[in-house]
N, C-alpha and C positions, 0 to 999 in steps of 0.2 A: 504494500500500500504506500501511497505518497501523502506526506503531511506538510502543511505550511505552519511554521511556528514563528510568532512575532512577539516582540517585547524586549525592552532593553533600556539602555541609558544608565541605569543604576544597577548595582549588584543584586538588589532586591527583586528586580524583574529578570535579570540576566541569568543568575545561577539556577533558579527553578526551571527556566526554559532549557538551560544547558543540560540539566539532569534528565528531563523528559526526552530531549533529542537524543542523548546518548543511549537511553533505554530503547527507543524506537529503532535506532540504527543497529544496535546489537541484535535486535529481533529480525533484522533483514529488511526493514522498511527504508524508504527514501525520505530525506528531509530537506525542505527549502526554508531558509531562515531569513527573516526580515528584521533588521535592526536599524540603528541610526549612525550617521557619520560622526557624531560628537559624543557617543556613549562609550561605556566600558568595553563593549564588544569590539570596537575598532582596535583597541589595544590588546585584548586577550584572544580574539578570534572566536570561532564557534564551530562545533562539530556538525557539519551539514554538507550535503552534496553541493549545494550552492548557497552562497551568502550574498544578500543584497543589503547595502547600507544606504538608507535614504537621508536626504538633507531635509529634516523636518523637526520642528519643535513647536511649542505653544507660541501664540502671538502675544507679545507682552501686554499684560493688562486685560486680555480678552479671553484667555483660556481656550476651552473647547470651541465655544461659539466663534471666536476669532479664527481659529484654525480651520473650522469647517467652511468658512466663507472665504478662505484665502486661496490664492493661486497655488501656493505651496502644497496644500492638501489635495487639490485637483491633480497636479502633476504627479504627486506621490501615489495617489489612487490609480492613475492610469498606468504608472510603472508596475505596480503590484498586479493590476489586472492583466497586463501583458505577460507577466511571469506565470500567473495562474493558468493562462491559456497554454503556455508551453509545458508547464510542470504537471498540470492536471491533478491537483491534490484531491484526495478522498475526504479530507477534513482539514480544518484550520483551528489552531489553538493559539489564543492570544493571552499574554501575561501582563498587560498593562503598559502604561507609558504612551506618549503621543503617537509613537510609531504603530501602535495597535489599531488606531483609528482607520487609516486607509486600508490596512490589511484586513481588518474585520469587516468593514463595509464592502470592500471589493469581493471578499469571499461570499458574503451574504447575497450580494447582487448577482453573483455568478452561480448561485444555487449550491455553494459548497457548505456542508454542515459546519457550523461555527460553535466552538467551545471557548469558555472564558476560565482562566485560572486566576483567582484573587488571593493574594498572600495575607492581607491584614484583616483586622476586625471590622474596620470601616473601609469599604472598597474605594478605590480611586474613581474619579469621575469618568474616565474613559471606560473602565470595566463596567461601571453602573449602566452607562449608555449602551454598550455593546451587549450586555446581558439580555436586553430586550429582544435581540435578534438571534440569541444563541439556543442551541439544543439543550445545553446544560452548562452550569457554572460549577467549578470545583473550588472549594474554599479552604483556607488554612485555619480559619477560626469559625466556630458555629455561628457566631453573631453576624457574620457577613451576609447570611441569608436574608436578614431583615432589610437589606439595602439592594439586593440583586433581584432582578425580575426572573420569573420562570423557575424551573427546577434548579436546585442547588444541592450538591453533594458535599458533605464535610469529609474530605479525604486527607486533610493536612497538606503541607507544602512539599513539592518534590525537592529532594536533597541529593546532592552528588553521591554517587555510589561509594567513593572513598570514605566519606564521612559515615555513612550507614555501616560500612564494613568495620571501620575503626571502633564504632560504638559497640558492635557485637563482640569485639575482641579486646575491649578495654582492659579488663583485669589481667589478661595475659601479656599485654603490650606496655602496661604502665611503667614498670621498672626500666624496661629498655628505652622508652621514650624519655624518661627522666635522665637516664645516663647520657643520652644523645644531647640533651640540653645542658648537661653539667649540673644537674640539680640533685638534691638528696631525697631518698625515699623515706627518710625519717622525719622530714618536716612537712607541715601542711603547705599546700600550694594554692595561692590566689591568682586567678586569671582576670585581667582587666581589659575590656574591649570597649572602644569608643565608637566604632562604626565609621563609615566614610564621611559622614557629615557632622557627627556630633562628638568627635573625640576631644576637641579643644577644652570644653568645660570639664570633662572628666579628667583630663590631664592636669588641669589647674587645681581641682579639688584634691587630687592625690599628691600634688606638691605640698599642699597644706596638711594633709592627713598622714603623710609618710612617717613622721616622727612618732605618731601614735601606733603605727603598725610595728615599730621596732621592738616594743616590749612583748609582742606576741610570739616572737621567734619563728616567723613564717618566711617563706620564700615567695617571690612575686614574678609573674610573667605579665608584662604590660605591653599591649599593642597600641601604640600612640597615634597611628595614622601619620601622614607626612606633616610633621609639626615641629616648630622650634622648641617645644617642650621636651622632645625626645631626649636631647642631650642633657637638659636640665634634670630630668627624672633619673637618667642613668647616673649622673654625678651625685645626686642627692641620695639615692638608694645606696650607692657605694660609700658615701660619707657617713651614713647612719649604720653601716654594717649589715644592711639587708641584702641577702643574696637575691639578686633580681636579674631577669633577662628582659631587655627593652628592645622592641622591634617596631619599626614604622609600619611593617606589613609582614605577614607570615603566610606563605603560600600554602603550606601543608597544615592548615588551621586545625585539622582533626588531631594532629599530634599534641597540640596545646589542650584541646578538650580532653584528651586521654589522660592527662596528668593532673587536671584541675580538681581540687577538693571543693572549691567554691568560686563564684565568679561575680563580677560587677560589670554590667553591660547596658548599652542602650537597648531599647525595646523594639527594634526592627523585627519584622516577621522572619527574616532569614536567620538572624542570630538566635531567635527563640526556637525555631524549628530544629536548628543544629544542636543547641545546648540541651534541648529536651531529650534528644536521643541518648545522651549520656547521663541524664538525670542529675545534672550539676546544680546544687543549691545556689540560687542566683538572686542578687539584688538588681532589679532593673530600674534604670533612671531614664525615663522616656525623654526623647529629644523634643523639646516643646514647640519647635517650629515645623514639625512634620505636617504634611497636608491633613486637614481635618483633625489634627491632633491624634492621628491614628495610633501612634506609639503608646500614648497614655491609655487608650482603650484596650490595646493589646495587653498591657501590663495589668490593668484592672481586671481583665478576664482571668488571667493566670492567678492573680491574688484571690479572686472569688472562689476558685476551685482548689485553693491551698497548694498551688504548684510553684509559687515564687513570691518574693517580696518586691515591693516597689516604693520608691519615694520620688516626689517631684523635685527637680533641681532647685526650684525657687525657695524651698524650705529646708533643704538638706545641708547640714553643717558638717565640717570635717570630723567633729567629735561623734556625731550620730553615725556617720559613715563607718568610722572605725569600730564603733560598738556593734553595728550590724554585721560587719565582716567577721568580727570575733565570734559572734553567735553562729554564723553560717559555718565557720570552720571548726568550732569546738563544742557547740551544743549538739550532742549526738542525737537526741530525740527530735529536735527541730529539724536538723539536717536530713534525717531519715524520712520525716514526714514530707518535706519538700521534694526530696528525691523520688519517693514513690509516686506522689501526685504528678510530678513533672513527667516521669516515665509513662504514666497512664495517659497523659495528654499527647505524648509523642506519637507520630504516625510513620514508622519506618518503611511501610509498604506504600506510601502515598504515590510514588512515581509509578509503580506497577499497577496500582488501582486505576489511575488516570489513563495509563496506556491501554489497559483492558477495555475501558469504556470507549475511547476514541477509535480503537481497532474493531469495535463491535463484538468483543468477546464477552462482554458483561452487559446485561440488560439494565436499563435505567429504572 
């Protein structure tokens, strides 16, 4: 079978699309990918028989309505329509972002069955619109169904196979991965993740809280993003005698998940889906400028089912941060409660479930 997959720009759209494309290719299917010229996909590439990168983005101040009425949308739609004629997809799956608009509409107008994959609790505007024309939407959070039209299946978010595999082998691989990182198996390990957009504030609060972590006798892995705080944190951890590994980015992120006893992270859907597979007790600090404040809603949902803790950055102090970290690492009962509930939320088979539906192997 042939499939059109669209969505990108940010890692939150790109990596779930990447996971599904890889699954479909391994099953012997063909994939056409539609992304953007200015997205993460331009730098990282994509596993597909053919890749099209469109020059498309929102029209400043006018969002979807501006894009729909723009020449840019018309030309992008025509380009996708031409590729559909050549590739003849049996179905199209869109993952959000502006590039999904021309891909979704062109597919619908050509009579190609359209599917939507929404990662967050509150769907993006593009996916909300396209869900009206879709056969089915796949959601990463149950709450998303309240905003999407038509049938919605809570499947969880597709996650790269390397991460799913690492989660299943965590206990066997933990010591080996700690040795690779030069860390001790006798100390508790805290993982700090800021995400691509929201790392700056998290970096800054850890600069203030680091001295409070010293007394805990822990080790830290801190992924800073590309930030001037990277070197400041590395120097401060060293000065305080905290064994720390500071990275701007870590490609094999699953290795860090494998060794973490607790985590502090933004509440993007991708980070949540990946952390949940490992059941890592986590404090989520939602990025307050995310569209529709969807990260806050993601975090609230996890808190409501006892799967994670969250605090809004506007009220979080370095002292409270350190206190929460200490509880996550050393309060055995609390950590186990969070771990079990987080694992219950996780959906390690999300990619395969979606693939079965779009391939017609599973009834809706």
